[in-house]
N, C-alpha and C positions, 0 to 999 in steps of 0.2 A: 478657435472662436466659431468655426463652422458648426460645431456641435451645439453651441449656445444659440446660434441663429436657428438651427433646426428645432431645438427645444422651444424657442419662442413661437415658432410656427405651430408646433403641436399644442402648446398652451392656448394659443389663439383659437384653435379649433374645438377646445373643450366647451361644452354646452352651458354649464352653470357652475356656481361656487362649489356644489357638492362634487362634481367631476374634478374640479381643480384641486380640492382638498384631498380626494382620493388619489389622484395622480401624484401630488406632492408626497403623500404618505407611502406610496409605492416606490417612488424613485429615490427618495431621500432616507437616510438612516435616522434613527431617533436623535442621535447627537447633532446631525446636520439640521434637523427640524428645530432643535433647541436653539442652535446658533442663529438660524434664520429668524426665529421668533424673537430672539433677544435683539437682533439688529433692528427689527421693525419697532420693537419697544423703545429702543434708544432714540430712533428717529421721532417717534411720537412724543417722548418725554422732552426732547430738545425743542420740538415744535410748540410744546406747551409752555416753554420758557424755563425749564429747569436748567440749572448750571451743569456743565460737564462733570465737575467734581461730585455733585449730588448724584448724578446718574451713575457714575462709575462706582460710587460707594453703594448705592441702593441695589444695583444689579451685580455687584461684585465682578466688574469687568475692568480691564485696563483703560486708563485715560486715552490711550492711543485709539482704541476701538470707538470711543465716544467722539473723539476729535475727527475721525473719518466721517461720521455721520454729520457732524457740524459743518464740515467742508461741503458736503453734498447740499445741505440746506442753504449755504451761503451762495451757491451757484444760482444765479437769476434764471437760468434755463433748466433747472433740475425738474424733471418730470414728476418725481416723487412727491413734491410739494402739493401737486394737484390732488393726489390721493390721500394725503395726510389730513386734508380738510374735511373729507367726507366720512 
């Protein structure tokens, strides 16, 4: 987890969304970017009120992946909810 902490510090130092985008594209593989993008999409769809089954079918992912996102959104202290609104 020390590496994750270090990465978060590096991301914090990036100047703007272009640098963050470039950084993510440099550090992650294409398949990792696809997974990350899909996870974000799952959270957005859940936040918009779609059912877990609808999302799993539309994105062709397991219900388990969608349930993980649902658990995050049910947590009253989840930071991610702040960024789904904007």
